Structures are given as structure tokens and as C-alpha cells.
N, C-alpha and C positions, 0 to 999 in steps of 0.2 A: 504494500498498499504506501504510495505517495505520502509522507509528510507534511509537504508542502500545505500552508493552511489555506483553504477554500474560501473560509469566511473567520473572522476574529476578530474578538474585542480589546482593545488596550486600555488598560487604565480608566475604563468606563466609568461614569459615576451619575447619578440618578437620584433626585430628589423631587417632593411635592409640596405644594403648600408654601407661603410668605410669611416673614417673621418666626414670632412664635411659635405658630403654625406649621412650620416648615417643618417635614421629616424625611429624614436622608434614608435612601432605601438601599441603593447599593452603592457600594464604595470599592474605588479602584479594582475593578473586574478584569483578568486575563482569561482568555479562553482563546485556544485554537483548536481548529477545528479542521482536519485533513480530508481529502476529497475519497466517499468513499466511505466514510467513518459512520459509525450508528455510535455516538455517545448519550448517556443518559443524566439530566441533572435531578437530583433527588435533593428534598429541602422540606423544611416546615411550613404550615401556613401561615401568610404572610410575611414568607421571609424574601420578597422578590423574585420569584419563579416565571411569575407573567412577566413582569418588567423587563427581566433577563430575555424573555423569547421575544417580548416587545421591539425590544432595540435590534435584535437581530432580523427581524423581519422589517425595520426601517418605520415601521407605525409609530414611534415617536425616538426624539433624538438627544442625547446621553449629553449632561448638563459640561461634562469634561470627559475627556480620550475620545477616543476613536471605534466605528466599527465600521472596518474593510471586508469588502467580498472580493476575491483573486487581488487584494492588495489596494482596491480601490476605495474612496469612503462611500459609505450607502447612503443615502441620499431621503430615501423615499420606500416605500413597498415598491415589489416587482415581481414579474412572472416567474422571475428564476430561483424565488422561494415561495412557496407554497405552505401554507399556514393552515393548521385543522385545531379550534380551540376546543374547550372543554363545553360550551354554549355552542349548538348546532350551528348558529348562523344560517338557516336556510330560509327563500323565500317562500312562505306558508300558501301563497295561490299557483306555485309552480308543482308540476310532478318530480318525480326523481329525475326522469330524464331533462327536462325544465331546469332544474336547478343545476345540474353539469352540465349542459349546455350554454347556458348563463357565463359561464368561465371557457370554455372552449369557442366559443362563436369570438370573444374578444380577445383572446390571446392568440386565435389563429384564424382573423381576420383575413388573412387571404388565402387560406387553401380552400378548396374544394368543398360543396356539401357534402359531397360522398365521403370527401379524406376526414371533415370535421365528422361525420355520424356514426364513421366506422372509428375513431379514436372513442367517441363517448361509446359507441357499443363495449369496445374494448373494457374499458375502465370501470363500467355499472357490473359488466359478469364477473372481472374479476375480483370486486366485492360482494359478488351474490347476490345482486339483486335485479335481473334480468327477468325475473317472474315479476316486481315490482314496480317497473321502470313509470307506470302510468299512475302509480300513486303519491298522494299528495302529502309533504310530512305530518300532517294531523292523523293521519292513516297509519300511520308507523310507529314501531317502539323505540324506544331510546337506541338502543344497539344497531337498528336499523339506519335510523338519522344521522348517526355517527359514519355509518359505512357511507353515505351520502357525501357528507362532508369530506371523507378518504379519496371517493371516487373522483369528485370534483378537483381536489388539491393535485394527483396525480394526474388526473388527464391535461392539466398545465403543461407536463413536462417539466416539474420544477428539478433544478441542477440541486438544490438542498428542500427538503422536506421537515419544517417545522412544528414539532407537537407540543400541543400546551393540556398536559392533563388531556389526552382525550378522551382516557376510559373510566376518569374516577366517578360520573355521576352514574355508571352504569351496576347491576346487579352482578355477582360474583362469576356465575358460571357464564354470563354475556362476556364479562370482561376477560375472562379464560378463554374463549372460543377467538376474540376480536384482537388479543395479543397474539396467539398463535396467525391469527391473519395476518397482522404487521410482521410477524417475522418470516411467514412466506414471502410476501410482497418486498420485504429488503432485499431477500435474498435475488427475487425474480428480476425488479427494476433498478438493485444496484444504487442505490441515490444515496449521500449525503445524510443523516439523518441526526436532528438533535431534540431528542422526547426530555421534556420536563415532566417529571411522575412525583408521586409521593410513594411509591411502593415500591420497597428494595428487590421483592421476589420479579418482580414485571422487569426492575430493570437489568437484572442479573440475566431473565430469560431471553431477554432481547438485544444488549449493547456491547459494543466491543471495548467501553470505557466508562464507568462512573465517576462522577464527580458530585459530592455533596456542597450544596448551597449551605453555609454557616449563615443560623438565625440573626436576624434584622434586631434593631435598624443599623444602619453601614453593613450589607450583607456582602460578604465576598465569598469566593469560592474555595475550598478546601483539597484536600490532595488526590488525584486522579487513583483511581483502582482499576487496573487492566483486567478484563474478566476472559480468560485464558480458559475458556469451555467450547470444543467444538458444534458445528454446527448441522443439521438443528439440533435444538437444543428440547428434551422431552422433558415437562415439568415434573410426572411421576418419578423419571428415574433420578433426576437431580438430587432428591432428597437425599439420596445414598453418596452422592458424588462429594470427595475430600475438598475441592476446589470450593465446591459451592458452598457448603458448611464454613468454608475460611472465610469465604468472600463476603456471605451472609454475619458471619459473628463479628468483621472487624467493619465492615459500614454499617450496622446495625449499632455495635459499640461507639463508633465516631459520633453516631447521630444524637444515641443515648448522652453522650458523656457532652457533647455541645447543646443540647434540648437544658439539662441539668443545669449547665454553665449560666443559661439565658435566665434559667426561673431564677436562682441565685442572685443574681445582678437584680433581678426584679425586686428582691426582697420576699422573707418568708413570712407565712402566716401567720399570727400570735396564737401561741401553743393555749391549748384549754384542755381541762382536766377529762380524761376520756370519758366518755358516756356509753351508755350499756342500756340495748333493747329492752323495751317494757315486756316482754316475753322470755327474757333470761331462764334459761333453767338452773333453780337452786341448786342443785346437785353439781353442776360444773362449775360455778365459780360463783362467788360471795360480791354482791354489788357494792362499788366504791361508796363509801360512805358520804364521801363529797359531791354525788350526785343532785339532782336537783330531785323534792319531794315529789314530785310527780311521776318518777321512774322510780323511786324507791316502795310508792303503794301499791305499785300493779309488777313491777319485775319479780313474777313467778309463773312459772308452769311445770306442772310436775310431770310431763311427757315429754322424754328424750328420743325414744326408740318408737318409730312410727310417728315421728309428730306430721307429719305430710304423708298423706297415702291416697295411691290413686287404682281405682280397682274398675278392671275392664272397664274404661271411659272412651266412650264412643260419640260421634257427631256423624248427623245426618241432615244433610239441608234438601229439601225438597226441590226438586226441579223441572220443568216442562216434559222433559221425560225420562221421569220418575225420580224418585231418591236417590239423593247420592252420598256415598260414606265415605267421606274424609278422613275421621280416626277411628279405625277400628279395633279397640282393644288394649288400651293404653293403661298398662301396669305398672307402678312405681313405687315404693318406701322409702321417704326420705328420714334419716335424722336430724334431729334440732343439732339448725349452726350449719348445716352441709351447703355444699355449695355445686350444684349441679349445671352442665350447661348439655342443652339441646343443639343437635346438629343435623344436618340431611340437606337436599336439594329442594329448589324450590318448589312448594304444593304439596310438599309431605306432612302437613300438618303441624309443625312446630307452633306456630303463631296462634293456630285454633285450640291445642292445649294449654298453653301459656292463658289465653282470653277466657277459656273455660275456669280455668283455676282461679282468675279472678274474679269471676260472676259476671263477665259482663257477656258472654255468650251460654245459651244454655246448654246442659249435659243432654245427649238423646237418651242414653241410657247407661249403668254404672253410678260409680259415684266419688268424690274427694273428699278424705275427711283432715281436714286443719286442727290440730290442737284437740284432739276428741270430739271435732265438732263438725258435721257435712256442710259442704260449701253451698251457699243456695244465695245469689246473688252480690252483688259487690260491697265492699265492707272496708273500712279502713284499717283492718290486721291485714289487709294484702297491698300494698303499695305497688304500683307500674308506674315502670320507667320506659315508654315508648321511643321508636326510631326519631319521632319529633317529638320534643319535650310539653308541648300544650302548654304554654303560657299563656298568662292573660297578658297582651299587650303592653295595655295602659297601666299595670300596676311594674313598681320594681320589684328586683329579684329577691328583696328582703320580705316584700309584701306577698309575694308568689307563694312564698315556704309557708310563711306564717297564717296564709289560709288555712293550710292542713292542719298545723299545728294548734290554731285556737280550737279547732272542731275536736281533735284526738283529746287535747289534754283543759276540758270546760271547765274543772277545778284546781288547776295549776294556778298559781298568782302569776299578775303578768310579768312581773321578772324571771320568772322560771321559763314561760313562754317564748321571751326574749332572747334567753341563754339558750334554749335549745335551737331556736331558727338560727342564732347568729355563730354557734357552734360548727352545723354543719355550713354553712357559708364558708367557714372561714376553714374549714378542712378542705373543701372541694378548691379551695385558692381564689377567693370570690371577698375578701374580706376589704379589697378597695374598690369594688365593683357592687356593692350588693345595695347602692341607694339609685342605682341607675337604672332607667325603665327597661323591660324585656325586648322592648322594640330595639333600644338602641345597641342589644349585645351579640357577639359574634353567634353562628351556630355553636359553636366548641363551648360556649361562656353558657349561652341557652341550655347545653345538655348538664353541664355543672351544675345549674339552677334545679334540673328536673333530678339529677341523684341527690343533692342535697333535701330537696323537698319528701323524696322518697326516704330517705335514712331518717330526715326529723320525724316522722310518723312514727317511728319504731315498731317496723311492721313486725307481726309473724312471720310473715311470707315475704320477699321480695322478689317481685316480677322484671325481668327485663327482656324486652321484645327487640333486640337488636341496636341495643342503644347508641352504639357508636358508629351503626350501619351507614348516613351521611355525611359523617367528618372525613379525611383526609388519614391518612394510615398513621400518619407523625402524630395529629392531632389527637389519634384513637388510642397511640401508645399513651401517652402521657394522662388520657383519664382512665386508661386501664387501671394505671399506678394509681391512680386517686382512688376509683373502687375498690381495688383492692386494697389500699391503707385502712379506710372507710371500714370496711367489712370486717378487718383484721381486727378492728378494735370493737365493732358492735356483735361480730359472729352471728349476723342474722340468716337465717335460712334462705337459701336463694337458688332461683332457675332462671339461667339466663340462655336466653335463644341467640344464636349465631350462625352465619354461614363462613365464620371464618375458623380454620383449622385451627392457628395458633393461639387465636382468642381462646376457644375451648378448652384448649392444654392449660394455659396460662390461669386461667380463673377459678377451674372444677376439681375438685375432690373425683367426681365421676363425669364421664361424658356419656351423653345418650344419645346414640344415633339411628334415625328413625329412616325406616325404609321409603320407598316414592310411594305416594298415593294417585289415585283415591284407595281408602282401606289403607292406609298407614298405619304399622303399629311399631314398636321398638325391633330395631334387628340386632342390635347390638350394645351393650355396657361395660365400659370399660374404665376400669378404676386407674386415676394420675397420681401414682407413688412417688411423685416428686417434692423435694422439700418446701415448706413454706418457712418464712415469708419468699415468695418468688419474685424474680425479677427478670426482666426479657434477657440482659445480655447472661446473668447465672443458666438460665433454662439454655443458651445457647451453647453453653460448655459442659451440660450434661448430658451421658451420651446414652440414657435411658429418655432423654425429649425425641431424638433424632428415630429411635424404634416404636414409640408412642404416637408421633407425628406419622411414620410410615404406614400402621395399624389404621388410623385413621383414612388417611388418602387412599391408600387400598379401597376400604369400604365405600367408602365416595367413589371412587372410581368404577367399582362392581354396578352401582345404583347410577353412572352417568349416563344423561340423555333419556332417563324415563326410563331404564331398564328395569326388570324386576326378577333377578336371581331365584332359582328355588333354594329351598331351604337347604339342599344337600352341597349345592355350591358354595350358598352362604357358609354352610359349616367348615366344608374345604377351606375356604379363604380365610376364616378365622383362624383356623391350625396354622396354614402355610403361614400363616403373619409370626406365629411362637412370639407374638407381642404380649403386654403388662395383662395383668387378671382383667380377663375381660368376659362377657357373659354373653352368648348367642340370644337370639328368639327361641331358638328350639330346645333351649335351657330352660324356658320358664313357663311352665302351664298356664298360669293367670299372671304370675310376674316372676322376674327370673330368683330362682331360688337363690343365688349368690347375692343379688339384690337385697332379699329380704332377710339374708344374712348380714350381709355387710349394715344396714339399717338397724 
């Protein structure tokens, strides 16, 4: 590969605003990308990644320094640099073909109509949208819309393709498919590509070189990491590859350290006394005497084993074509203080199970028992954190948390309730933002309020429905740490629905794997025997982590694309993994025998 840079940044700086409101985003950024090279830049949300790609695209000019293309200054956008943004930027009144043609007709105005049509056909076919070329954006899924954006950019035959987090708004399955398509396209087209991403695994899967963007303000690029892995790279097999493990460990470790340093500079939250959930089992430990009286009065539950029990839980929805069984016999026992994660492909009923446990969805048959009482309807003994935090936008962060606390502790003194609210807002890192309106908070900050509100209710059961699914992966890491820190102090019984293998392992005592829907049920339960407290960095260095991860990946691969492996195949697959203590559905007549034992 010719290492002469085709595009480069030299000491590039960029700020926004004026006077005291001036914010320095990028400071002295140097970047050289060789022709034919695939470079991935990873960084935290708000670190200046989009500003960097906009400089390369010529959409904005640097305040100082230079942007050069083949040694000449970039003075504006040009067809030699194709850009795909996170938002699809499609013309809603045009079809798939019309959106691609718009770019082709402008860039290749001198070509014949037949040549232009052939070019449009080629790139629509390359992204797999030939059968949908007459449909308008409103009729397309998010993944299909992003394919149109990619086809439009490629059809312009740019020398460089600039990708600004093109997959971050998509679900995990669609994201994985498009990653594979990007990998194939980059091999076929042999383009120079700069990818902005927040996903370390995505960067390793696709790139020749990975460069972290250090947290802002005044963000700059960190050291380069060469990805010495042959193409094509298989997502499943990489988990056992030593180079992949090393790269993942080194890049993640670098980002975690940089993030920790940035947080330390911002100042730590005020330390407050430990707070214990009101349902803390008396046998497990004695509540601290300095807790609010509201806690001490209610901090008793005689049940520890079988604290939460799901018995043959089914959910059937009526449809015009007849009843549709979404969940068909979900059996699980949980001990008090246990953290369980539910994982499986889209449509496997994970969120339906959670919604039934919350009392938000009726149970068709079977039952759920919590602390000796059957669940019937919603109640404050079960707190739910959704993917979108559902805050009152006109209230402050503090007022949003106080809404629930005032209801759950009606007999507590106002000062006690205030202590509870402010303790949890401190714990999730919002001490300085608790008086800001929810409408003025970032998505990550809103989700922190949602987590604080859930814990402040001191629920018997905490239910988390993909709580970090809408956040970039680096913000997700940070909030996972927040969640684990607060959970460690409270030991509340918790169930978390996730599609993220690493999140499932990081959080859980046990991972419950769901088979595909309809008629989904538990396919396997795996104990996660990794030491607590856990950190992402420590897990990446633990040999059992990779074996546990492989077992989860193997299970999900068996059920890829809606597959329904038979019971014998599932058992053979489980045996082949030789993995951690796991239980298959076949081993549990009504519930897993081992699960009951563990509970």
C-alpha cells in the first residue's frame, strides 16, 4: 500500500461559539490516511468525531491548521469525497432509485442516460435494494435507509468514503449485517475509507488501523493501533483469535483510562452514606443505622430463595389470523439480590417477559410471584428503566426523581425524601445537573435520571429493558459502570433485557438465553462465575470471560436469522461449548432443575 497520504489534517483546530461561550472542540489534530487504507476513529460521545469528519468532507473549515487532499487545500465539499452520516438525509418524496439518481445525475451530468442508469442499477444492487428501488424512505426500515445512503455515496465514485457513525442508530442484528456488507464493499471497491464509530468491535472487524479520539474539550487523536488480521474477518471466529483479544483489550483499556481521566477532571460526586433497598433481606446483612428512617422501617423481607418466581408464563396475542403465542412457558426462579440478564434475537419475547413482570402486560397463563405475592398490575415495588427514559420534559432532573419518591415514602419527613433523591442523583453523576430541566439534558444524562429514579424507589425488583440501547457504546460503558456501582450498594434483585453479549456477561449472575419467537422459551441458562466487582478492563484479561462469551455467541449463532434448531442439536451445541455451568431447556421440565437449585 502506498503510504503517501491521500487526505490529511495538519494541526487542525476547531471551536464553536464566541466569548465566554466559546467551546474548543478539536486541538492540533494530525491525521494522515494513505490511498486504499481503511481507518477507523473511535471516541466518546461529544468528543468531536463529527466535527473531524466534517473537516475532512470540507463542510466546515478549521480555525487553524490545514485540511489537504492530495497535497492541495480542501476548500469545500466535492464529489471525490462521499459522505454517509448517521442520519440518512434522504429526500422523502423520492424513491430509492430517485435518491441515488439525484447524486449520479449531478456528478455524471455529461454521461449518457444509459450509462447513468447502469451506474444507478449497479450500486442499488450492491446494497441489496433492487427489489425495493421504487419504494420511498417512509416505507423502508432504518437499515434499508442507510443502505440507500451508502449506495448514493458509492454511485458518485468518490476517491474517499467518509462514514460518520453510519450504523449507530440501528439494532444489533441489522448493524451486524451492514458491517459485513461494508467489509465486502470495501474489498470490491478498494476505496480509501475513514469510519467514525463508537464500537471497538466494529472498528476491529473492518479497519486496517484504529485511532482513538481522546475526550474533549480540545480533543486530539491518540496512538494508532494496526489491525493485523487477514480479510475476510469472521465475527464469530474472531472471539478465539489472540490478535483480536489483544487489540480489544488494548484499545478498550486506552479508552477506559482516558474516560476515567476526563471524569476525574470534571470532579467527583459528593460521597453520601450507603443506602440499602427497603426490601433488603434481614438474614443477609443488617441495614446501616445512619440510613433514613423510611428505609429502616421497611428494610425487611423474610424470603431470600425463590424471591422472584416465573411459573409456566405464557403470552398470547389475538390476531386476525388467530392467536399468536409470543412466549410459551417461561420458567425461572431468582434468589433475592440476584442479577439476571435476558438475551436473544429480536422478537424472542424478552421485552414481553419484562413487561409482564412489571405488570404492564397481562399474563395469558401461568404466574409470577414476587416476595410471596402474585404480580397483578403495575406497582412501585417494581421499578422499570426503559430504552427511552420517559421523563417529564418540563420538570428538572431532581423533580422527576422526587415524583416517585414522594409516592413511595408518604410517611417520611421531607428532609428524608430529599436525602433519598439527591443521594441517587449524586450516585449517577448528576450532582451538578439535578436542577436542569429534562428537556435540556443529553440522552445519556436522561438515562442517568431514569436509573436514579428507579433505584430511589428501592424496588423489590428492578426491571431494565435495554436501558443503554439508544446510547453510543462508550457512553454505554460509562452507564454500565454507574449501574453496577449503585447495584453493588443496594443488591436489589434485577432483570436486564439486552442484545449485547458483553453487557449480558458484565452485569449478570446468570444469563438467560431465549429461543426465537413465536413460542419463545428459555433455551439455556448460564451461570457467570466471574469475580465481582467487575470492570470491563478486568473481564478482558480474565480467561473465563472469553469462554463465557463464546458460549453466548454460539447460542445466538444457532438461532441466527430466525432459525429454530431442534432440541437434540441445541443439546449437542451446548455440550460442544464445554462452557461454564449452563442449563439447557431440555434439562428443565417446568423450570431448569439447576436453576431451581441455584435459586
